[in-house]
N, C-alpha and C positions, 0 to 999 in steps of 0.2 A: 504494500500500500504506500501511497505517497501523495504529494501535491506539488504544485508549481509556485506556491505562494512566495517563497524567498526569491526564486528566479524572477518572478514578476516584479517584486519590490525592488530588486537590484536594477532591473531594466528601467523602472520608472523613477529611480532616484534622481532628484533634481528637476523632474518634469514640471511644467507650470500648470498643474491641474491636480485635483483631488480625485481619488477613486476608492472603491471598496470591492474587492474581488477575493473569493475563496474557491479553491479548486482541489478536489480529491479524486483519487482513483484507487481501486482495489482489484487484486487478482486472487481468485480462490481455487483451491484444488477441486477438480471435477468429481473426485472420489475420495472424500475425507474419511477414510475408513481405518487409518492407523492411529495408535496412541499418540504418535508424534504430531499428527494432524490435529488431534484434539487438544494437545498441549499448546500448539501454536495458536489455535483459535482462542483458547483461554487467555493466552498472553496478549493477543490483540484486543480482546475484550477489555482486559485490565488497562491496557495502554489507552484505548479509546475513552474509557471512563475518566482516566486521569486527565486526558487532553480536554475533555468536555467540562470538567469542573476544576478550574484553577483558582477557586476561592481559598484553597488551603494555603497556609503561609509558605512562601517560596523556599524557606529552609527545609520544612517538612516535605514539600513537594520534591525537592532535589533528592531527598532520601528515598522517596517512592520511586523516582526515576532510576536511582542506583539499583534498587531491588529489581525493577523490571529489566534493567540491563543485564544483571547477573543471571536472571532466568533466560533471557534471550541468548546469552553466551552458552548456557548449559544446553539449550536446544540446538544451537549451531553445532555443538560437539556431537550431538546425536545425528544431525543431518549428515555429517561426514561418515558416520558409521553405517548408514543405510546401504544394503547390498546393491541396490539398483539406483541409488541416489547419486547426486554429484557433490563433491566436496565443497565446503564453504569457500567462497571466492571473495577476497578482500576488495575487489574492484566493484562489487555490488553493495548496495546499502544493507546493513544489518536489519533485522526484523523490525526494530523500533527506532532506527536512526531518524526517520522522518518525524516521528512523534516527538522525540527529544528536540529536534531542530525547531519544530513548531512551538513547543513550550518555551524554549530559549528565546525565540523571536518575539513572542508575546511579552515576556518579562523584560527583555532588553528595551523594547519600545516603551514600556511602562516606566522603567527606571530612568530613561533619558529625560522624562518630564517630571521627575520627582527629586526631592532633596536627598542627598546621600546620607545614610545613617549606618550604624554598626551592623544591624541585622541584614541590610541590603548588601553590605560588604561580605558577610559570611555566605549569604545566598549566592552571590555572584561567583565566589570561589568554588562552592560546591557544584554549581551548574557548569562552570568551565571544566572542572574535573570530569564530570559525567560526559560533557560534550566531547572532550578529547578521547575518552575511553570508548565512546560510541561511534567515533569516526565522523562526528558532526563538524569538528574543528581540527585544524592541524594538517600536517603533510599527509596523513593517512585518510583524509576525508575523500570518499568516492566522488562527491560532487564538489570539486575545488571552488567553483564560483560561489556556491551557497556558503561553503566554509569560510571563504574570504569575506563575504558580505556580513556574516554573523560575527566574525572576529573583529571587523571594524566597529560594529555596534558595541561589542563587549569592551573594546578598547576605549571608546568614548565614555561609557559608563565608568570604567576604571579610572580614567583621567579625572572625571568629576569627583570620584571618591577621594583620589589623591589630593585634589585641590581642597576638598572639605577637611581632610585630616591636617593638611599643612596649615590651614587657617585656625586650627585649634590652639589654645594656649592654656595649659600645656597640651602637647599632642598626645593622643592615646596610643601607647605602644602596641596594644592589642589590635587596634584598627590598622595601624601601620603595618603590622605583621601580616594581617589578612590580605591587604592589597599588594604587599610585596610578593606573597605566594602566588596570587592570581597573575601578577605581572610576569613572574618567572614562568608560570605555566604557559602564558600566551607569548612569551618572548618579547614583551613590550617594554619600551623605554619611555619614561614620562617626558613631557615637553621641557623639563628642566635638565634633561640629559642623565637623570638618575634611573638606574634599572632596578628590578626587583631584587636581584642578587646583591647589588650595592647596599640596599636597605637591610637585607638579611645580615650582611657582613657587619654593618654598623650596629645592628641590634644584638649581634652575637649568635643569633639563631632565628628561625622562623617556624 
């Protein structure tokens, strides 16, 4: 299953108009008779419910995403063991990669219009961790264009968080540590020229 939402958003970036468009497509087995098929259907049901109700706090939602990802990875291992199946191919999206991309896109858009706070910093870190593991972000992303688009959004939120922490007097070392880890995961350097690893070195650990 998947959609073209991020691809459309990226193509429309900077366009002098407003639009609202959602697109979804799904492919199903014609003979869902195996236990693996049933487990995959259950996983997709859980992922769909998560995607349709994002009223949960983003820190808790990130934990739910991590659990779904762990189950998807377990099922991918079983796909490779099927006697007549094909092995998992890293050039294809994982079972819930699109769902995680959608959730990240929703919250990154939301956070870009909100004031940064400590819980937002924790949530961004967790979502970036899940996004990298799921292949939504980073060099392993099967859809490089969408991965790059979401990374830019995440970096904008992260820069705003850094600016908010830098304006604190005194600065919260815990907040600084959170954004340093996220910056390191993304390979991002703040507009002051400071990197996440620079901050971790200054703090002694992250």
